[in-house]
MARSE-754851 format. One record per residue (C-alpha): residue number from 1; x, y, z. Coordinates in nm, 3 decimals, padded with zeros to 5 digits, m for minus. Each point is the difference from the previous one (the first is absolute). Layout:
N
@pos->NUM, px->X, py->Y, pz->Z
...
This chain:
285
@pos->1, px->m02.573, py->00.494, pz->00.600
@pos->2, px->00.310, py->m00.089, pz->00.199
@pos->3, px->m00.023, py->m00.329, pz->00.189
@pos->4, px->m00.005, py->00.025, pz->00.377
@pos->5, px->00.353, py->m00.021, pz->00.137
@pos->6, px->00.154, py->00.035, pz->m00.348
@pos->7, px->00.243, py->00.262, pz->00.131
@pos->8, px->00.093, py->m00.132, pz->00.341
@pos->9, px->00.366, py->m00.021, pz->00.097
@pos->10, px->00.040, py->m00.353, pz->m00.138
@pos->11, px->m00.131, py->00.094, pz->m00.343
@pos->12, px->00.203, py->00.324, pz->00.011
@pos->13, px->00.320, py->m00.197, pz->00.056
@pos->14, px->m00.099, py->m00.251, pz->m00.268
@pos->15, px->m00.051, py->00.275, pz->m00.258
@pos->16, px->00.327, py->00.162, pz->00.101
@pos->17, px->00.184, py->m00.330, pz->m00.032
@pos->18, px->m00.154, py->m00.043, pz->m00.345
@pos->19, px->00.144, py->00.340, pz->m00.096
@pos->20, px->00.346, py->m00.101, pz->00.123
@pos->21, px->m00.014, py->m00.339, pz->m00.174
@pos->22, px->m00.074, py->00.176, pz->m00.329
@pos->23, px->00.336, py->00.171, pz->00.040
@pos->24, px->00.196, py->m00.325, pz->00.024
@pos->25, px->m00.190, py->m00.184, pz->m00.271
@pos->26, px->00.174, py->m00.059, pz->m00.334
@pos->27, px->m00.331, py->00.038, pz->m00.186
@pos->28, px->m00.221, py->00.217, pz->00.220
@pos->29, px->m00.367, py->00.043, pz->m00.076
@pos->30, px->00.036, py->00.356, pz->00.129
@pos->31, px->00.324, py->00.149, pz->m00.134
@pos->32, px->00.090, py->00.295, pz->00.222
@pos->33, px->00.287, py->00.085, pz->m00.236
@pos->34, px->m00.212, py->00.025, pz->m00.314
@pos->35, px->m00.005, py->00.381, pz->00.015
@pos->36, px->00.334, py->00.042, pz->00.172
@pos->37, px->00.223, py->00.262, pz->m00.166
@pos->38, px->00.289, py->m00.142, pz->m00.203
@pos->39, px->00.327, py->m00.074, pz->00.174
@pos->40, px->00.282, py->00.245, pz->m00.051
@pos->41, px->00.361, py->m00.096, pz->m00.063
@pos->42, px->00.125, py->00.358, pz->00.008
@pos->43, px->00.200, py->m00.064, pz->00.320
@pos->44, px->00.211, py->m00.266, pz->m00.171
@pos->45, px->00.364, py->00.102, pz->00.063
@pos->46, px->m00.088, py->00.263, pz->00.261
@pos->47, px->00.159, py->00.030, pz->00.344
@pos->48, px->m00.212, py->00.168, pz->00.266
@pos->49, px->00.130, py->00.041, pz->00.355
@pos->50, px->m00.273, py->00.069, pz->00.254
@pos->51, px->00.115, py->00.195, pz->00.306
@pos->52, px->m00.264, py->m00.049, pz->00.268
@pos->53, px->m00.126, py->00.316, pz->00.164
@pos->54, px->00.102, py->00.037, pz->00.365
@pos->55, px->00.221, py->m00.311, pz->00.008
@pos->56, px->00.358, py->m00.087, pz->m00.097
@pos->57, px->m00.131, py->m00.260, pz->m00.247
@pos->58, px->00.062, py->m00.017, pz->m00.374
@pos->59, px->m00.116, py->m00.263, pz->m00.249
@pos->60, px->00.155, py->m00.018, pz->m00.345
@pos->61, px->m00.227, py->m00.143, pz->m00.271
@pos->62, px->00.163, py->m00.118, pz->m00.321
@pos->63, px->m00.261, py->m00.087, pz->m00.260
@pos->64, px->00.025, py->m00.237, pz->m00.294
@pos->65, px->m00.290, py->m00.089, pz->m00.225
@pos->66, px->m00.172, py->m00.244, pz->00.237
@pos->67, px->00.204, py->00.006, pz->00.322
@pos->68, px->00.123, py->00.252, pz->00.251
@pos->69, px->00.300, py->m00.039, pz->00.230
@pos->70, px->m00.056, py->00.174, pz->00.332
@pos->71, px->00.302, py->00.077, pz->00.214
@pos->72, px->m00.016, py->00.125, pz->00.358
@pos->73, px->00.289, py->00.246, pz->00.000
@pos->74, px->m00.004, py->00.025, pz->00.380
@pos->75, px->m00.001, py->m00.370, pz->00.081
@pos->76, px->00.278, py->m00.125, pz->00.225
@pos->77, px->00.234, py->m00.269, pz->m00.124
@pos->78, px->m00.186, py->m00.288, pz->00.166
@pos->79, px->m00.335, py->00.091, pz->m00.157
@pos->80, px->m00.129, py->m00.090, pz->m00.342
@pos->81, px->00.033, py->00.325, pz->m00.195
@pos->82, px->m00.120, py->m00.099, pz->m00.348
@pos->83, px->m00.307, py->m00.170, pz->m00.139
@pos->84, px->m00.116, py->m00.045, pz->m00.358
@pos->85, px->m00.371, py->m00.020, pz->m00.073
@pos->86, px->m00.236, py->00.007, pz->m00.291
@pos->87, px->m00.190, py->00.329, pz->m00.022
@pos->88, px->m00.280, py->00.165, pz->m00.191
@pos->89, px->m00.011, py->00.367, pz->m00.092
@pos->90, px->m00.280, py->00.214, pz->m00.142
@pos->91, px->00.030, py->00.360, pz->m00.119
@pos->92, px->m00.330, py->00.149, pz->00.116
@pos->93, px->00.099, py->00.357, pz->m00.089
@pos->94, px->00.300, py->00.151, pz->m00.174
@pos->95, px->00.307, py->m00.111, pz->00.201
@pos->96, px->m00.213, py->m00.127, pz->00.289
@pos->97, px->00.029, py->m00.375, pz->00.049
@pos->98, px->m00.175, py->m00.257, pz->00.215
@pos->99, px->00.263, py->m00.265, pz->00.086
@pos->100, px->m00.064, py->m00.317, pz->00.196
@pos->101, px->00.198, py->m00.308, pz->00.102
@pos->102, px->00.042, py->m00.258, pz->00.274
@pos->103, px->00.318, py->00.060, pz->00.199
@pos->104, px->m00.047, py->m00.354, pz->00.135
@pos->105, px->m00.305, py->m00.230, pz->00.022
@pos->106, px->m00.138, py->00.188, pz->00.302
@pos->107, px->00.090, py->00.362, pz->m00.081
@pos->108, px->m00.157, py->00.206, pz->m00.278
@pos->109, px->00.096, py->00.339, pz->m00.138
@pos->110, px->m00.222, py->00.231, pz->m00.204
@pos->111, px->00.109, py->00.354, pz->m00.075
@pos->112, px->m00.077, py->00.309, pz->m00.198
@pos->113, px->00.330, py->00.106, pz->m00.154
@pos->114, px->m00.019, py->00.362, pz->m00.108
@pos->115, px->00.280, py->00.083, pz->m00.242
@pos->116, px->m00.133, py->00.355, pz->m00.037
@pos->117, px->00.048, py->00.098, pz->00.365
@pos->118, px->00.276, py->m00.249, pz->00.078
@pos->119, px->m00.189, py->m00.169, pz->00.283
@pos->120, px->m00.183, py->m00.325, pz->00.072
@pos->121, px->m00.272, py->m00.111, pz->00.239
@pos->122, px->00.042, py->m00.364, pz->00.102
@pos->123, px->m00.263, py->m00.231, pz->00.149
@pos->124, px->00.139, py->m00.316, pz->00.159
@pos->125, px->m00.192, py->m00.304, pz->00.120
@pos->126, px->00.123, py->m00.266, pz->00.240
@pos->127, px->m00.195, py->m00.326, pz->00.012
@pos->128, px->m00.025, py->m00.129, pz->00.357
@pos->129, px->m00.198, py->m00.279, pz->00.165
@pos->130, px->m00.255, py->00.253, pz->00.123
@pos->131, px->m00.033, py->00.198, pz->m00.322
@pos->132, px->00.182, py->00.259, pz->m00.211
@pos->133, px->00.193, py->00.283, pz->00.161
@pos->134, px->00.010, py->00.300, pz->m00.235
@pos->135, px->00.244, py->00.290, pz->00.016
@pos->136, px->00.051, py->00.296, pz->m00.229
@pos->137, px->00.303, py->00.221, pz->m00.046
@pos->138, px->00.130, py->00.285, pz->m00.212
@pos->139, px->00.332, py->m00.003, pz->m00.180
@pos->140, px->00.214, py->00.230, pz->m00.205
@pos->141, px->00.135, py->m00.140, pz->m00.328
@pos->142, px->00.366, py->00.094, pz->00.018
@pos->143, px->00.063, py->m00.015, pz->m00.374
@pos->144, px->m00.294, py->00.229, pz->m00.077
@pos->145, px->m00.051, py->00.236, pz->00.293
@pos->146, px->00.233, py->00.255, pz->m00.160
@pos->147, px->00.004, py->00.340, pz->00.160
@pos->148, px->m00.234, py->m00.110, pz->00.275
@pos->149, px->00.267, py->m00.234, pz->00.129
@pos->150, px->00.290, py->00.236, pz->m00.054
@pos->151, px->m00.127, py->00.300, pz->00.191
@pos->152, px->00.074, py->00.007, pz->00.369
@pos->153, px->m00.321, py->m00.035, pz->00.197
@pos->154, px->m00.216, py->m00.048, pz->m00.308
@pos->155, px->m00.289, py->m00.240, pz->00.053
@pos->156, px->m00.080, py->m00.232, pz->m00.294
@pos->157, px->m00.356, py->00.033, pz->m00.132
@pos->158, px->m00.128, py->m00.317, pz->00.166
@pos->159, px->m00.351, py->m00.117, pz->m00.082
@pos->160, px->m00.240, py->00.127, pz->00.263
@pos->161, px->m00.290, py->m00.185, pz->00.166
@pos->162, px->m00.325, py->00.081, pz->m00.176
@pos->163, px->m00.371, py->00.001, pz->00.080
@pos->164, px->m00.215, py->m00.163, pz->m00.269
@pos->165, px->m00.320, py->00.045, pz->00.203
@pos->166, px->m00.302, py->00.067, pz->m00.220
@pos->167, px->00.146, py->m00.187, pz->m00.299
@pos->168, px->m00.197, py->m00.282, pz->m00.161
@pos->169, px->00.088, py->m00.202, pz->m00.308
@pos->170, px->m00.052, py->m00.328, pz->m00.185
@pos->171, px->00.291, py->m00.237, pz->m00.063
@pos->172, px->m00.059, py->m00.242, pz->m00.288
@pos->173, px->00.263, py->m00.274, pz->00.015
@pos->174, px->m00.146, py->m00.218, pz->m00.273
@pos->175, px->m00.313, py->m00.042, pz->m00.209
@pos->176, px->m00.154, py->m00.192, pz->00.291
@pos->177, px->00.172, py->00.165, pz->00.301
@pos->178, px->m00.072, py->00.345, pz->00.145
@pos->179, px->00.016, py->00.169, pz->00.340
@pos->180, px->m00.114, py->00.335, pz->00.128
@pos->181, px->00.224, py->00.198, pz->00.237
@pos->182, px->m00.152, py->00.263, pz->00.228
@pos->183, px->00.245, py->00.206, pz->00.205
@pos->184, px->m00.204, py->00.109, pz->00.300
@pos->185, px->00.267, py->00.206, pz->00.180
@pos->186, px->00.375, py->00.040, pz->00.003
@pos->187, px->00.018, py->m00.326, pz->00.198
@pos->188, px->m00.274, py->m00.237, pz->m00.116
@pos->189, px->m00.112, py->m00.131, pz->m00.336
@pos->190, px->m00.269, py->m00.249, pz->m00.098
@pos->191, px->00.037, py->m00.238, pz->m00.293
@pos->192, px->m00.294, py->m00.187, pz->m00.150
@pos->193, px->00.006, py->m00.285, pz->m00.248
@pos->194, px->m00.217, py->00.086, pz->m00.302
@pos->195, px->00.088, py->m00.296, pz->m00.225
@pos->196, px->00.221, py->m00.303, pz->00.057
@pos->197, px->00.070, py->m00.241, pz->00.286
@pos->198, px->m00.074, py->00.265, pz->00.265
@pos->199, px->m00.314, py->00.145, pz->m00.161
@pos->200, px->m00.231, py->00.136, pz->00.267
@pos->201, px->00.272, py->m00.012, pz->00.264
@pos->202, px->00.136, py->00.315, pz->00.165
@pos->203, px->00.228, py->00.101, pz->00.281
@pos->204, px->00.151, py->00.312, pz->00.149
@pos->205, px->00.377, py->00.025, pz->00.041
@pos->206, px->00.244, py->00.245, pz->00.154
@pos->207, px->00.214, py->00.135, pz->m00.282
@pos->208, px->00.314, py->00.214, pz->m00.035
@pos->209, px->00.044, py->00.220, pz->m00.306
@pos->210, px->00.278, py->00.217, pz->m00.142
@pos->211, px->m00.010, py->00.256, pz->m00.276
@pos->212, px->00.261, py->m00.076, pz->m00.265
@pos->213, px->m00.117, py->00.270, pz->m00.244
@pos->214, px->m00.329, py->00.166, pz->m00.095
@pos->215, px->m00.238, py->m00.287, pz->m00.073
@pos->216, px->00.257, py->m00.266, pz->00.095
@pos->217, px->m00.031, py->m00.162, pz->00.343
@pos->218, px->00.163, py->m00.294, pz->00.179
@pos->219, px->m00.205, py->m00.171, pz->00.269
@pos->220, px->m00.011, py->m00.323, pz->00.195
@pos->221, px->m00.209, py->m00.186, pz->00.254
@pos->222, px->m00.014, py->m00.333, pz->00.180
@pos->223, px->m00.319, py->m00.202, pz->m00.037
@pos->224, px->m00.195, py->m00.028, pz->00.323
@pos->225, px->m00.108, py->m00.363, pz->m00.048
@pos->226, px->00.251, py->m00.148, pz->m00.243
@pos->227, px->00.377, py->m00.016, pz->00.038
@pos->228, px->00.061, py->00.241, pz->m00.286
@pos->229, px->00.178, py->00.329, pz->m00.065
@pos->230, px->m00.109, py->00.205, pz->m00.300
@pos->231, px->00.224, py->00.277, pz->m00.140
@pos->232, px->m00.129, py->00.214, pz->m00.290
@pos->233, px->00.133, py->00.272, pz->m00.226
@pos->234, px->m00.282, py->00.195, pz->m00.167
@pos->235, px->00.015, py->00.245, pz->m00.288
@pos->236, px->m00.342, py->00.164, pz->m00.026
@pos->237, px->00.100, py->00.198, pz->m00.308
@pos->238, px->00.096, py->m00.317, pz->m00.189
@pos->239, px->m00.294, py->m00.187, pz->00.151
@pos->240, px->00.190, py->m00.304, pz->00.122
@pos->241, px->00.179, py->m00.156, pz->00.293
@pos->242, px->00.237, py->m00.281, pz->00.089
@pos->243, px->00.020, py->m00.183, pz->00.331
@pos->244, px->00.213, py->m00.245, pz->00.190
@pos->245, px->m00.181, py->m00.282, pz->00.180
@pos->246, px->00.196, py->m00.156, pz->00.287
@pos->247, px->m00.202, py->m00.262, pz->00.184
@pos->248, px->m00.026, py->m00.346, pz->00.148
@pos->249, px->m00.272, py->m00.245, pz->m00.099
@pos->250, px->m00.021, py->m00.359, pz->00.121
@pos->251, px->00.361, py->00.018, pz->00.115
@pos->252, px->00.136, py->00.129, pz->m00.333
@pos->253, px->00.152, py->00.344, pz->m00.048
@pos->254, px->m00.152, py->00.199, pz->m00.285
@pos->255, px->00.203, py->00.279, pz->m00.159
@pos->256, px->m00.100, py->00.143, pz->m00.334
@pos->257, px->m00.117, py->00.312, pz->m00.177
@pos->258, px->m00.348, py->00.089, pz->m00.116
@pos->259, px->m00.143, py->00.306, pz->m00.167
@pos->260, px->m00.316, py->00.172, pz->m00.111
@pos->261, px->m00.161, py->00.267, pz->m00.209
@pos->262, px->m00.100, py->00.269, pz->00.249
@pos->263, px->m00.308, py->00.214, pz->m00.057
@pos->264, px->m00.051, py->00.290, pz->00.240
@pos->265, px->m00.357, py->00.037, pz->00.128
@pos->266, px->00.039, py->00.285, pz->00.247
@pos->267, px->00.276, py->00.194, pz->00.170
@pos->268, px->00.038, py->00.295, pz->00.232
@pos->269, px->00.333, py->00.075, pz->m00.168
@pos->270, px->m00.101, py->00.224, pz->m00.294
@pos->271, px->00.325, py->00.194, pz->00.007
@pos->272, px->00.198, py->m00.326, pz->00.007
@pos->273, px->m00.193, py->m00.164, pz->m00.282
@pos->274, px->m00.107, py->00.264, pz->m00.254
@pos->275, px->m00.159, py->m00.142, pz->m00.310
@pos->276, px->m00.012, py->m00.362, pz->00.115
@pos->277, px->m00.313, py->m00.162, pz->m00.144
@pos->278, px->m00.251, py->m00.113, pz->00.260
@pos->279, px->m00.199, py->m00.320, pz->m00.036
@pos->280, px->m00.372, py->00.074, pz->00.023
@pos->281, px->m00.127, py->m00.292, pz->00.205
@pos->282, px->m00.359, py->00.127, pz->m00.024
@pos->283, px->m00.025, py->m00.004, pz->m00.380
@pos->284, px->m00.168, py->m00.269, pz->m00.207
@pos->285, px->m00.353, py->00.015, pz->00.144
């Protein structure tokens, strides 16, 4: 039986802070990266210029093995136009990468780079005194857009907003960490801690999702209680995901990547997800 008051706001924040502290610990009891997909170094040597949709803004990304140099090609002379940052990349599907880095200590970038379509969807977070301000934008990859960029009036195949309502799955981050995600509508999702530092805790967040390909979805949300932005890339066919965590806990900025094995429980997307094995949560009696 749950103790009275065990899930009041104070305990909710304490459990959430415990989750965040696990992500800055050198030897965490709950390793949220235990089941994270392996890093990819396939972008080493690549140059990708992102032309932002609807704005005269272009960012050139030059990748080495562990760092990326980002250049604002439209910056005026008096502005800083280049920054070099460490990055992580994960190939969640063939030629579809999740890339994340800190542009500076208070600005995060997480993006789905789609080398198949020649486009990218970019989620940016700005850490402010009052919380995290999140923005999302679409870009064309100039080096890869091919005919889509060369034809007059042609619109690049940008990733479209997507409704995951009716989808439910289990994310297992480690042998002792698991969460259930329940997408109630195209706007709200509920997560519930099954095992780990947030076991028994749940909350409902407003999320934003984009379809990258069949079975592959980028989504993000800002935590309602904690100062935290979560950005995920899921591949339901492969049964895994990777995520960027950008947060503040006890005055420290947290920026790292986590990942999980993803088991679909239910979905109202049968045409999107043919043949994906469902987890029978009612078995074992």
